[in-house]
N, C-alpha and C positions, 0 to 999 in steps of 0.2 A: 297786307291787304285785308280790308274788312270783308267779312263773310255775311254781314247783316244786310238785308235788303229793305229798301223803303219804297213802297209802291204808291199808296194813296193815303192821304190823311182823312180821318173820320169826318163825316158830314158836319158834326157839331162844331168842329174847328172852324169851318167856313162860316157857319151861322154866327158864331160869336165874334167874327172879325179877326181872329187870331191868325188866320191863314196868311194875312198880309205880312205878319211878322216872321213867317216861316217860308218866305219866297225862295230863299236859297235851298231849303230842304225839298220843297216841292219840285224844283227844277231837276233834282237828282233822279236819274232813271236807272233801271236795273240792267246789268250786263252779266250774263252767266255763261260759263264755259264748262263743258261736260265731256268726259271721255266715255265712249260707248263700247268700243271693241278694237280689234286689230285693224279692221278696214271696213269701208262701206262701199257697196256697189252703187256708185253714183248714177250710172246709166239707167239701171232699173228703178232706182229711187226717184229719178226725175220723171220717169213715165208715170209712176204712182202719184207723186206729189202734184203733177200738172193737172190731174183730174179735179183737184180741189183748190190749188193755189197757183199763183204766178211764179214760175221758176226760171232761173237763168243760170247757166253753167259758166264758170270762169276757171279754165284749166282744171286743177284738182279740187275745186270746190263748187257747190251750187248755192245760190241765194234763193231762199223762199220768202217772198214778200207777203206780209200780213197787213191788215188795215192800220195797226198801230205799232208795228215792229218788224224785225227781220231775223231770219235764222240762217246761219251759214253752216253747211255740212261739208266736212273735209273727207277725202277718200281714205285717209289714214285713221278714221274712226272717231273724230272729234266733231262736236257741234257747238257753235257759239250763238247765244240768243241775245238780241238787242231789244229791250222793252217788250218781251214776250211774257205775258202773264202765265201763272202756273197751269191753269186749265188748258191753255193753248199749247204749252210745252208738253203736257202729257199726251195731247192728241198727236203732236208731231213725233214724239218719241215712240208712240205705239205704231205709227205709220212706218218709221224707219227701222224698227226692230227686225223685221224679216230680212232686211238687206244688210244687216251687220254681221260681219264674219268674226267668229270667236269673241263673243261678248266677254268683257273683262269682269272678273269678280271683285277686282280692286276698285273701289270708288274713288275717282279723281274728278273733282268738280270745284268750282270757285265762283263766288258771286261778288262783284264789285259795283261801283256806281259810275255813271258818266253824266256829263252835262254838255249841252250843245250851245255854244256861243258863236253866233254868226260873225264871220269875218275875223274871228280870233284865230291864233295859231294853235296847233295841236300841242298839248302838254299834259302832264300828270302832276297834280298837286294834292297832297294829303290823301293819297290813295283814291282820288277821283280823277277819271279820265275826262279831259276837256277836248271836245272836237269842234272844228269850225263849221261843219255842216253834216247833214244826214245823207249825203250822196252815197250810193252803194259802194263805190270804190274807196271812199274814206273808211267806211265801216269794215269793208273786206280787208283793207290793208292792216288795220289794227287787229282784226280777227285772226289773220295769219299768225301773228306773233303770239296771241293768246292761245290758239290751238296748238302751236308748237310747244308752248310752255306746259300745257296739260300732258302732251305726249312725253315730253322730257321728264316731267314729274313721275310719270308711270315708270319710265326706264330707271330713273334714280332710285325709286322705291324697290323695284325688282333687284337691281344690282346690289343695293345696300342689304336687302334681306338675304340675298345669296351669300354675301361676304359674312354677315353676322351668323347665319346658320352653320357656316363651316368653321367658325372661329374655334370651336372645340377640338377640331382635328389639328389645327396648327398648335394649340396649347398642348395637346397630347404628344405631338411630335417634339415640341420643345422640352417637355418634361421627361418623357420616357424614351425618346428617340424612335418611337414606333407609332403607327396609326392602328387602333384596335378595330380594323375592318378586314373582312375576308376579301379575296381577290375579286369575287363577284360584286361585293358591296362597293369596292373601290371603283370598279368599272361603271356601276350605276351612278355613283357620285360624279365621276368624270363626265358621264353622259349628260347629267343635269346641268353641270357647269358649262359644258360646251353648248348646250341648247340655249341657255340664258345669254351667253356671249354672242352666239350667232344670230339670235333673235334681235338683239339690240343693234348689232352691226348691220344686219339686213335692212333695218329701217333708219340707219344713222343719217342717210342723205336727206331725210325729212327735216332735219334740223338746219339744213342749208337755206340760203335765201330762196324763196319759192319762185318757180318758173313764171308765175303770174306777173312778176315785176319786169320780166324781159319785155312783155307786151305793154306794160303800164309803168315805165320807169319813173314817171313824175310822182308816183305815190310811194316810192321806195323809202324816201326820207321819213315819212310817217311810220312806216313799218320799222325802220331802224330805231326811231325814237322809242317806240313801244317795246322793242326787243331789249333796248338798253335798260328800260325801266324794269322789265321782267328778268334782267340779268341772264339772258340766254347764253351768251358766249362764255362767261365764267362757269356757268353750270354745265355746259358741254365739256369744258376742260376738266372739271371735277369728275364728270361721268367717265371721261377717258382714263383718268387715274383709277377709278373703280374697275374699269375693264382690264387695266394692267394688273390689278390685284387679283381679279378672277383668273387671268391668264397664269399668274404665278401659282395660284391654287391648283390649276390644271397640271402645271409642270410638277408641282410637289406630289400630287396624287399619282401622276404617271411614273415618277421616280420610285415612289413607295411600292407601286404595283410591280414595277420591274424587279425591285429587291425581293419582294415576296415570291415572284416567279422564279428568280434565280435561286433563292433559298430552297424552294420546292424541288428544283432540278438537282441541287446538291444532295438533298436527302434521298431522292430517288436513286442517284448514282451510288451513294454510300450503301443503301439497302441492297442494290443489285450486286455490288462488289461483295458485301457480306454474304449474300445468298450464294454467289459464285464460289466463294472460299469454303462455305459450309458444304456445298455439293461436292467440291473437290476432296475434302477430307472424308466425307461419308463414302464417296466412291472408292477411296483408297482403303 
């Protein structure tokens, strides 16, 4: 997908008559998805946003309507902007910031283009989303898939980083048969792995078909089309494999920690026996 945005053509282009030759470019509008944090308090955000904008909540998302665009905020920490210029995006992001739980330090955002062709079917061609209308349900259906893609990308990055950062431990075990960490350090590594795994599993249901489509099943086909384009299902399967790898790392560290504990007990027993023998001979 392209990450370059095309907003407006310079005024000189219109004056020289060249704009007519670039009609297809001018029709392109900006669609931006951004991950803000772990979650967003939609109830409180709606109260705040309603003071300045028209807001409508749809299950786990709210739509903020602007004069020339729409913004969809999802309770799992993602926002999707449709034709919202940068200055307006900054205003909205500043407004939502106090209601974001655990803001992410990892930047996950993507900008693509879309075009509206009335009475045409929904499709994606050459990384451009073609939508039949600007109805809020049409935009929201596509936004659900886009928002899930951003959240999934975050999980993918975290899982891959976790696996990569622990590759040295597996190499050490393969080469020396030991992991050069103390029992305390092993416990800490197990804690980090378990937290990563549980954080992902805790939010794994976010990658299922949204509850919104239970109420509006007529729009699910559009969501499914967008999900296919974003390859959500194969990416979820790959994430599952990464979770299996993390689970194997957990088992490996648990086994190593057990061996270290057992070895410590053996040495304690040996030392106690030696002391007991020494005391016996000294006593005699």
